[in-house]
Phi, psi and omega in degrees: 000136179271137182293341182271001178271120185242142179307140180276352180296140183304125177081354181274135178240015180287156176294138179279130177247351182228150173238122177261115183265127186213168168205154176260110185298342177281342183244331189243152173293155185303331182272351181288138176231122171268162183230129165249137178263147182218142169278174180300325182293322186259359181305312184291315183292319177294319178297319178298317179303313181288322182296316181303327181271356181077020184266330187292127180251325182195156173232126182226157173302147185300334179278004178243022179298126178300141182305320183286357178259353185278000000 
């Protein structure tokens, strides 16, 4: 895990341990992956937000973010 990766949750400054890979099919090609970073506390809530919209594609440890998603 890189020390410069910070959780994407509003107001959170914790180190990110998870990467939520997502895309909005109305805006992105099917193979495109955007990344939200999450600490252990916010992994579920950020994932739920993306899942409800059908955007969440995968969740991986932050040190396994695919190169093409960075």
